[in-house]
C-alpha positions, 0 to 999 in steps of 0.5 A, spaced: 827 403 216 825 410 212 829 411 206 829 418 202 832 419 195 830 422 188 822 422 185 819 428 182 815 433 185 807 431 186 801 436 187 795 432 189 791 439 191 793 444 186 787 449 188 790 450 195 797 449 194 800 453 188 807 450 187 812 455 184 816 452 178 816 445 177 822 445 173 826 449 178 825 444 183 830 440 187 827 432 187 827 427 192 824 420 193 823 418 200 823 411 201 820 408 207 822 401 210 819 399 217 823 393 218 824 389 226 830 386 229 827 379 225 827 383 218 821 382 217 817 387 212 810 390 214 806 394 209 801 399 211 794 401 209 793 407 204 790 414 206 790 420 205 787 427 207 788 435 206 789 439 212 785 446 210 787 452 213 782 457 216 779 464 213 782 468 218 785 465 225 789 459 223 792 455 230 799 451 230 802 448 234 810 449 232 816 444 232 814 437 234 820 435 238 816 429 242 811 425 240 807 419 244 802 415 240 795 413 244 792 408 239 786 405 243 782 399 239 776 404 240 774 411 240 779 416 237 785 415 236 791 420 238 798 422 238 800 427 243 805 432 242 810 437 245 813 442 241 819 448 242 814 453 241 812 450 249 806 447 245 802 441 248 797 438 243 793 432 242 792 431 234 787 427 231 791 420 228 787 420 222 786 427 220 791 431 223 786 436 226 787 439 233 783 435 239 785 440 244 792 445 245 795 449 251 800 454 250 806 454 256 810 460 258 815 463 254 820 460 259 817 453 261 819 448 255 817 442 256 822 436 257 819 430 257 811 428 256 808 420 257 801 417 257 799 413 264 793 408 265 791 409 257 788 416 259 792 421 263 798 426 260 804 427 265 808 432 262 815 434 265 817 442 264 822 448 266 826 442 270 821 442 275 814 443 274 810 437 273 803 436 270 798 431 268 791 432 263 786 429 262 787 425 255 780 425 252 779 434 253 786 436 255 784 439 262 789 440 268 788 434 272 794 437 277 801 441 278 806 440 282 811 445 283 818 441 285 822 446 289 830 444 286 836 449 288 840 448 281 837 447 273 840 441 271 837 435 266 831 433 269 826 426 268 821 423 270 820 415 271 812 412 271 812 404 274 809 400 270 805 397 275 802 404 277 794 402 278 788 406 276 785 409 283 791 407 287 796 412 290 802 410 286 808 414 285 812 418 279 819 419 280 822 425 278 829 427 277 830 434 278 836 439 280 840 434 284 834 431 287 829 426 286 822 426 288 816 421 289 809 424 287 803 422 288 799 420 282 792 422 285 794 430 287 801 431 285 803 431 292 810 430 294 811 425 297 819 424 299 824 428 297 832 425 297 837 430 295 844 429 292 850 433 290 848 439 286 852 436 280 849 429 281 846 429 273 840 422 274 841 419 267 837 413 268 831 411 272 828 404 273 824 400 278 827 393 280 823 386 281 822 388 288 820 395 287 825 399 289 828 405 284 834 405 282 838 412 279 844 412 275 848 419 273 854 422 273 856 426 280 862 429 276 866 429 270 869 424 271 865 419 276 859 414 275 854 414 281 849 408 282 843 409 288 838 404 290 833 407 295 826 404 297 820 406 294 816 408 300 821 412 303 826 414 299 832 411 303 838 409 300 839 402 301 846 401 296 850 406 293 856 404 289 861 409 284 866 408 280 871 413 277 874 413 269 880 416 268 879 419 261 873 423 264 866 423 261 862 427 257 856 426 260 852 424 255 849 416 256 844 411 252 842 405 255 842 399 252 839 395 258 838 396 265 846 395 267 849 396 260 850 403 258 854 407 253 858 414 253 864 418 250 870 420 254 872 428 255 876 428 248 871 424 245 875 420 242 873 413 246 867 410 246 866 407 254 861 401 255 859 401 262 856 395 265 854 394 271 852 387 272 854 383 278 854 389 282 860 391 280 861 397 275 867 395 270 868 400 264 871 397 256 874 402 252 874 402 244 877 408 240 872 410 235 878 411 229 877 403 230 870 403 229 871 408 223 877 408 218 880 415 218 875 419 223 878 425 225 872 429 228 868 429 234 863 424 236 856 424 240 851 420 242 844 420 239 839 420 245 835 415 242 831 409 246 833 402 243 834 395 246 841 391 246 843 397 241 845 405 241 847 410 235 853 414 234 853 421 230 860 422 227 861 427 222 859 424 216 855 419 217 852 415 223 852 408 226 848 404 228 851 398 234 849 392 237 851 391 244 853 383 245 854 380 252 855 386 255 862 389 252 862 386 245 860 391 239 858 390 232 855 395 226 849 394 224 849 400 219 853 406 217 848 411 215 851 417 211 848 425 213 843 428 214 839 423 217 834 421 222 832 414 227 826 414 231 826 411 238 825 403 238 819 400 238 817 393 242 813 387 238 811 381 240 815 374 242 821 380 243 821 383 236 823 391 236 822 396 230 825 402 229 824 408 222 830 410 219 831 416 215 837 417 210 837 421 203 841 419 199 843 420 191 841 412 189 836 409 185 835 402 189 829 399 189 826 398 195 819 396 198 816 402 199 817 410 196 812 416 198 814 423 194 815 429 198 815 436 196 822 439 195 821 445 199 819 441 206 827 440 206 830 434 210 827 430 215 829 432 222 825 427 227 821 421 226 816 418 230 814 411 230 807 406 231 805 399 230 798 397 229 795 390 228 792 389 221 787 384 220 791 378 218 795 379 224 801 381 222 804 389 224 803 395 220 806 401 222 806 409 222 810 414 222 810 421 224 815 426 220 818 432 222 820 435 216 826 442 216 821 447 214 817 444 221 811 441 218 808 435 220 807 429 216 804 423 218 806 416 212 802 410 212 804 405 207 807 409 202 802 415 203 802 422 207 795 421 210 795 428 213 800 434 213 800 440 217 805 447 216 806 448 223 812 452 221 807 458 220 807 458 228 814 461 228 814 467 223 820 472 224 818 477 219 812 479 214 811 484 208 806 485 204 805 485 196 799 487 191 796 481 187 796 481 180 792 486 176 785 483 173 786 483 165 781 484 160 775 478 159 773 475 153 767 475 149 765 468 150 767 468 157 762 474 158 757 470 155 758 465 159 758 469 166 751 471 163 748 465 163 751 463 169 748 469 172 742 467 170 742 461 172 745 463 179 738 468 180 734 463 177 736 458 182 736 463 188 729 464 187 727 457 187 731 458 194 728 464 196 721 460 195 724 454 198 723 449 192 730 448 191 732 441 193 738 438 195 742 439 188 740 445 187 742 448 193 748 444 193 749 448 187 747 455 190 753 453 195 758 452 189 757 458 186 756 462 192 764 459 193 766 461 185 764 468 186 767 469 194 770 476 192 775 475 198 778 468 194 780 472 188 787 471 186 787 478 183 787 485 187 781 489 189 779 496 188 780 498 196 786 494 197 784 489 201 786 483 198 793 482 198 799 477 199 803 475 206 810 474 206 812 471 211 819 468 213 819 463 219 825 461 223 827 455 219 828 459 213 822 459 210 818 464 206 810 463 205 806 466 202 799 467 204 792 470 201 789 475 206 782 472 204 781 466 206 789 465 208 791 459 205 798 458 202 800 460 195 806 458 194 812 456 199 820 457 199 825 454 202 831 457 203 835 452 205 836 447 199 839 453 195 845 453 199 846 446 200 853 447 196 855 453 198 858 451 204 853 454 208 852 449 214 847 454 218 842 459 214 840 463 219 834 468 217 834 475 219 828 479 215 824 480 209 823 486 205 819 489 199 825 489 193 820 490 187 813 494 187 811 495 180 806 501 179 808 503 172 809 496 170 804 493 174 801 489 167 809 487 166 813 486 172 811 482 178 813 485 184 819 481 189 821 481 196 828 481 199 829 476 203 836 477 208 839 471 211 845 468 215 850 463 214 853 462 221 850 463 228 854 469 229 853 476 227 859 476 224 857 470 219 857 472 211 850 474 209 846 471 204 840 475 199 834 471 195 831 475 190 824 472 190 818 473 186 811 475 189 806 472 186 810 465 184 816 463 189 820 463 183 827 465 185 830 471 180 837 470 184 841 468 190 848 470 193 853 468 198 855 475 201 862 476 202 861 480 207 856 480 214 849 483 215 849 488 221 843 492 219 840 493 212 836 500 210 831 500 205 832 507 202 826 511 199 829 511 192 828 506 186 831 505 179 828 505 172 824 498 174 822 500 180 827 496 184 828 499 191 835 501 193 838 498 199 844 499 204 846 494 208 851 495 214 857 489 215 860 488 222 866 492 220 861 498 219 862 499 212 855 500 208 853 495 201 849 498 196 844 493 193 842 492 187 849 492 184 847 496 178 851 502 175 843 505 175 843 504 182 850 508 184 848 514 179 841 514 183 844 514 190 851 519 189 847 525 189 844 522 195 850 520 199 852 527 203 844 527 205 844 519 208 845 518 215 845 512 220 844 509 227 847 503 231 845 502 238 851 497 242 846 495 247 851 491 251 856 496 251 850 502 253 853 507 247 849 510 241 852 512 235 850 516 229 854 515 222 855 519 216 856 516 208 863 517 205 866 516 199 868 509 196 872 503 201 879 505 201 881 498 202 877 495 197 879 495 189 874 495 184 868 496 189 864 501 186 858 499 191 862 499 198 862 506 202 866 507 207 862 510 214 865 516 219 862 517 226 858 524 227 857 523 234 856 518 239 852 517 247 855 513 252 851 511 257 854 510 265 854 503 266 853 503 272 847 508 273 844 506 265 843 501 262 839 501 255 833 496 255 830 498 249 830 503 242 825 504 236 824 509 230 818 510 226 817 505 221 821 507 214 815 506 210 810 510 214 805 515 211 806 522 214 800 528 214 802 533 219 807 539 217 810 540 223 815 534 225 821 532 228 825 528 223 828 521 225 826 521 232 829 516 235 827 513 243 831 510 247 830 507 254 835 505 260 833 502 266 838 503 273 842 496 273 838 493 278 832 495 275 835 491 269 831 484 270 824 482 272 819 486 276 820 486 282 827 484 282 829 491 285 825 496 289 822 502 287 827 506 291 833 502 286 828 502 280 828 508 276 826 509 267 830 514 263 827 515 256 831 520 251 828 523 244 835 523 240 835 527 233 838 520 230 842 525 225 845 530 230 845 526 236 842 532 240 837 530 246 831 532 244 828 531 250 829 527 257 824 524 263 825 520 268 820 515 271 823 514 279 820 507 281 819 504 274 822 498 271 821 494 265 819 491 260 819 496 256 814 497 249 815 503 245 812 505 238 814 511 234 810 515 230 809 521 226 811 526 232 809 523 238 811 517 242 808 512 247 812 507 252 809 502 256 812 500 263 812 498 270 810 503 276 814 499 282 810 505 287 803 504 285 804 496 283 801 498 276 803 498 269 803 506 266 803 508 258 806 515 257 805 520 250 811 524 248 809 529 243 814 534 239 812 539 235 818 544 231 817 551 232 822 553 227 816 555 221 811 557 227 810 564 223 808 560 217 802 558 220 798 564 221 791 563 217 791 570 214 798 569 211 794 562 209 789 566 206 792 572 203 797 567 200 804 570 204 806 563 207 812 561 206 813 552 207 819 551 202 824 556 206 831 551 207 831 547 214 837 544 216 838 538 220 844 541 224 841 547 226 837 547 233 830 548 232 825 551 237 821 545 239 816 544 245 815 538 249 808 535 252 807 529 255 802 525 260 802 519 263 797 514 265 795 507 268 794 501 264 791 495 267 794 490 262 801 487 261 804 489 254 807 484 249 808 488 243 805 494 240 804 498 234 800 503 230 794 503 224 798 504 217 793 509 212 794 510 205 795 518 206 796 519 213 789 522 214 785 517 218 786 518 225 791 513 229 790 508 233 794 504 238 794 496 237 797 492 243 798 485 244 796 484 250 799 478 256 792 474 254 795 474 247 789 478 244 790 485 240 786 491 243 785 498 239 786 504 243 784 511 241 790 516 240 785 521 243 786 518 249 794 518 249 793 526 247 798 530 252 793 536 251 787 533 255 785 537 261 779 535 266 775 541 264 777 541 256 774 548 253 769 548 248 773 549 243 777 543 246 772 538 246 770 541 239 777 538 236 776 532 240 780 533 246 777 527 251 777 529 258 783 527 263 783 521 267 788 517 271 787 511 267 786 508 260 780 505 259 778 498 256 772 498 252 771 490 251 769 492 244 775 494 242 779 488 242 780 486 235 781 480 235 775 479 239 774 472 242 779 469 240 787 469 243 793 469 238 797 464 242 804 466 244 803 473 241 809 475 238 809 481 233 803 486 229 805 488 223 800 493 219 799 495 212 795 500 208 789 499 204 788 503 198 781 505 202 784 511 207 779 510 213 781 502 213 788 499 215 790 491 215 792 488 221 796 481 222 798 478 228 802 473 229 805 467 235 803 460 235 797 462 231 795 467 225 790 472 225 788 478 220 783 483 220 781 489 217 780 496 221 777 502 221 779 507 226 775 513 223 769 509 221 769 507 214 767 515 211 769 513 204 766 507 203 759 503 205 758 496 209 759 490 206 751 488 208 749 494 205 743 493 200 744 496 193 737 493 191 733 497 197 737 503 195 735 502 187 727 501 189 728 507 193 731 511 188 725 508 183 720 509 188 723 516 188 723 518 181 716 516 181 713 519 185 716 525 183 713 524 176 706 522 179 706 529 183 709 532 178 703 530 174 698 531 179 700 538 180 700 540 173 692 537 173 691 542 179 694 547 176 689 546 170 682 546 174 685 552 177 686 556 171 679 554 168 676 556 174 
């Protein structure tokens, strides 16, 4: 069993993991006990290794939900896991590295995994897809799609008697049917259909080779089927009804005894099948736990002769005696986690148990865990035989932050930060400014510089020995510019601050991808009655420019204290350099929408508006200065909401302070200005987006606050092919978010979603599927404001008579011109983004996340609505490309090159200080970071530029000038003497 209590925080690798503030860490001690049923204690050998991160491309697997060990005597020892991100992977049991990995589809969730014959991995996913993988290399052996009419609980059973080379059967229960599948080629040998309501809970093989299936066919009936393994014929069928009904969850303690709960979850029902009869034994849970008044649940752990019952405040391990008597083995307070049982020699079984307690009990084994990993969620146990013939144990532990640890003999053998596979939001932060260097350090640097050059000369002349080569390598790594913790001149080195689905904030260095610090939000609110902390988004809070030497930047993390949108919000202000929490509080209102304002206070904190579910606005930070800054801008601040379920879009403005809230100067009422209601019988909202709030725009003529909205016909709201071309259509709206005016509307007949769009400057690009042409399409719409057309004359500009300060009202009706074009596109799209630059001068690139989990950079010039089949010379000089019916896919345009960002979910772009360069961060199950230059690096030299050659060239030119000047003077003197 594994117990967790108090301890101090440790840091074995400070160079690779920077802890935020050791004084502020909550301290835990994780204590390990591995017990068998005979109460024997075993010890494990000590191992430790660090799992490093790659430079710019990192692979992860996500939160593990199934794991099975394969620790053979010879060869590589491994553990096969399945995760909540639909990943199947094989990990090295010694170092935690990936042997192989497969990322399944978004709706292809893995239900069960197993290893057969010691060399095949069998997986059941989506309730009906059975696959067999080769264990050493991960190659798929075969795949079988089971035809089921209904989706329900699914499981498979591999008989222990299966032999290599023989056509044995794998039995699969799915959708109210039992299938016998060939273990050689995956063909379905026979299929037995039951009622659709039957949920089979257990499959096992009798000593005579027949198959027994036990399940619930209704809320109050249990069915037992005994079938022939050869043809699926039903040999025996028995059923029994229970008056109180069942909760339809069960735990089998033996082949003929299982336990379940009644429909009210107040009564424990023991079902005994011994002797061919079905007998029920009832026990009130209140008799087992005094004062119990909540709901109970049976944990899905697999034991022999035991089961685990979860109550509101504790978990009870219970043993079944004589098929009907219950004995409480132990009561474990929450939070706790239990592994499946592991069978040992002489009929013994062992299991691992983890619990967190505030005691100082002296236990056999203990490990120190970083509190930023949270509590233990799951534990998987494995045993091995030590040199003294006794049993040793190792435990695979899944933490609250989705990280994965292998624990053995009180030590963490390896760890993986797989929470990074579930990033939901990201932002950036500048690194600290490099401060002055002391004289001693300069002298030391000069000495190191001379020593390094001498070593490089020796290496070039091939005179360096092994020690010299190692010293050269160490110096290169030490002086590597990409990994410094200070900002560079071009703004390439930054911190990527990301928020994961587990509610963890991590700072990644863009140079090599290492984790600088991490912070788990859940422990901050463990005492605030916040049972479910749901992360929402992350924003820049303070970005000091004038006080960069004195103030650290910080980020704002928004969460909800509940599963629903009306749950109270939680805000946390976190230091971007150290991960230290400046403040964290639970709000009195919900969080429906967050609006970063283009306003900052004297400390350079950005003002934010949080809209709650009652359409009330709350200003943050809650300081008198922020109120004084925001009040003059109150009449000019607007916001909108998209209610896709109701088919409505509404625009709002701000009024005075909230009427029904006394003494709250930071709460403001809002009033509805306009609304657009789409008829539910003809249009359904499928997408809405606007430009990034921090986008830098260089163009003068543009439409402010442009909102893109896409609707489809109700029949075409499903997947591609759910509607015929005659039934499907797509309608695109460009709306002024301030006035509600529809700037442009276009209808695409025979088009269907999914819709992906991006808005930038004065143009919109969106992607959809054309059912008539059976191809994907991309369209561009460009809007120009003609209200200042008279001021754009070149002569007025030269003579100084232009006037760009004429007043413009958002409520006026400016004259606009709209141009649009559509093109065929060969790829399906997952996500889209636009490159960001510091001043908005550099041309744009469209970054497209393809269905192949790659990022494609498409020049915006290909999506210019002014393209014609034969551009004029002036248009060609301007850079307009001749019109074609499809967009070109150039292999060199893939930003990710040959890499795949598996499970790609989002692309974030941020500007560098260098105008020509944009930073790109793509995240999914994998992470990828790179730099792109849409207009090439016109304002910088390449990294491989030879400065030595430039210096030699300059010296040669200067010397040539002097030599030529001397020869010229000599020749001129000779001419004069003549």
